[in-house]
N, C-alpha and C positions, 0 to 999 in steps of 0.2 A: 843514674837517678834512682831507679827502682831499688837497686841493691842498697843504696845509702839509707833509704827510708825503711826498707823491709827489715833491717836489722832491729828496729825498735818494736816490731809487731809482737815479738815474743815476750815483751815486757809491757804489754798493754796495761794501762792504769786502772782497769776494772777491779784490780785487787785492792785498791785504795778507794775507788769511787764506787759506792754501793748503788745498785739499781733501785730506783724509786718508782712509785706509782705513776703511770702515764698521766700526762696533763691532758686537758681537753684538746680535741683535734685541732690541728693548725692547717687543715686541708685548704681552707679558704685564703691562706696566706700565699702570696706568690714568692717563689724562691728562685734566685739566680745565683750561679756559681761560675767561677773560672775553672779551667781544666785542671789546675793544680789542686784546688779544693776537691774536685771530683775524684782525683787520684787518691787523695788521703782517705776520703770516705769509703772508696772501694776497697782499698788495702786494709782498712780497719774493720770492714764489714759492719760498720756502725750506722744503724738506722736512727739518726737523731730525732726524726719526726715521730717515730713510733716507740722509741725507748727513752726513758728519763733516768737521770742519775741524781743522787743526792749531792747538793752543793755544800762546800764548807760554810759554816754558820755565818762568818763575817761577809762572805760573798752573797749569801742569801739575804742578809739584812740590807746590803747595798741595793740589790735588785728590788726589794720590797719597800724602799723609801717612798714616802708620800710624793706624788707628782705635784709640782708647782706649775699651775696653769694661770698665767698672768701676761698681759700685753701680747696676746696671741702667740705666746711661746710656752712650750712645755718641757720641763727638765725634771730631774730627780732632786727634790728639795734637800738642801744641805750639802749636796755633793760639791766639793770645792768651796764650801762655806757660802754658797749662793742661796739667799733667802728671798730674792726678788729678781724678776726679769726686767732689763731696761726696755725703754721704748725705742723701737727702730722704725726707720722710714720705709725700708724696702723689705720685700719678702726674702730676698737673698741674704740680707743681714740677719733676719730672723733664723733662717736655716743654718747659717754659719754659727750663730750663737748656740743654737741647740746642739749642733754637731760637736762643737768644741766643749761645751759644758756638760754633756752627758757621757763622754767617753770614759771608759775605765778598762783596767787590765786584769782579766781573770787569772792570768799566770801568777800574779802576785799572791794569790790565795791557794795555790796548789800545794798539796801535801808532799808530793814527789817533785822537787825542783830539778831532778835529774832526768825526768821523762817529759820531753817536750809535748808528746801527744796528749798528755793530761791537760796541758794548756788549751789545746784545741777543743777537747771534749767539754771543759768548763765553759769555754766561750760559746760553743754550740748550745749548751743547756741554758746559759744565761740569756742568749738571744731569743731562744724559744719562749722562755718564761716572760721576758720583757714584752714580746709580741702578744702573748696571751693577756698580760695585764693592760697593755695599751688598748687592745681591741675591746676589752671589757669596760675599761674606764672611759674611753672616748670612741664610741661606736660610729660616730659621724665624721671622724677625722681619719686621714690617711697618713701612714708613717712608713719610713724606711729605716730598718735596722741593719747596720753594716758590721760585719765581722771580718777581721783579718788575722792571719796566723803565719808565723815564720819559724822554722826550726833553727837551732843553734848552728852557726856556720864557722868552720875553721879553714884557714888557707892551707896550701900544700906543705907548709912548714909546721903545721899543727898549732899555729897561733890563732887565738880567738879573733874572729872578725865581728861577729855580733851574737848576742845571746837570744835564744828562742823567746818568743813573746806572743801574746794574743791581745787583741783590742776589740771592744764592742762599743758602739755609739748609735744614737738614733736621732732623727729629726722628722718634722712634718713634711709631707710631700705637698709642695705648692707649685701649681702649674706654671706660674709666671717665671719661675727660675729653674725649671727642670733641666733646661739646656745647660745650666752651669753646675747643677748638683749631681745629675745622673750621668754616669759613664755608660755609653751604649755597649761597649765590648769590655767585659771584666778581664779578658785575657790580656789586656794592656798591662795588668799587674803580673809581671813575670816572676818576681821573686817572693811574692806573698800568695798564700791561699786565701781567696776572698769569697765571701758569701753574703748575699743581701736577702732580707725578708721584707716584703712589702705587704702592708695590711691596710 
């Protein structure tokens, strides 16, 4: 496990991702990670809370889209051509809508498509910036931002099983359906590195 990941460390994507000015502190955000995410962050020695990187312009524009706040749902306006939120009967339906309609893939914006770790760093930065925006825009609401990452995997014959990717999504925390939306043990995700930010 460690040797497979460590081979990438000498090609860290900081050569293509420029360090940016730090964002306002996210100390008040609760962060949960599974063991696989912990191992990536430790091996990269990357303090994503204290360090910021510049994002590709297209990804930055995506994150900075106007929020659509309608029918007790909040999404990024225009993402997936959504210009309105439907009316839902239950909080669970609202959470599902937000989770599905806010997700995006930072890996699609990476300059180095050959370095999977860049996908992770872009996702970490995107999640942090979204958290800051949501906290500033909706100080009286609670949100969960979910990030997942997986490296490219090949089988023993060298054939591709799946390509590396990263995904970010968010939804409002609603107490009535937390038993359905929140997973108590993120280590149930064994094949993906997972991180959650709660604000």
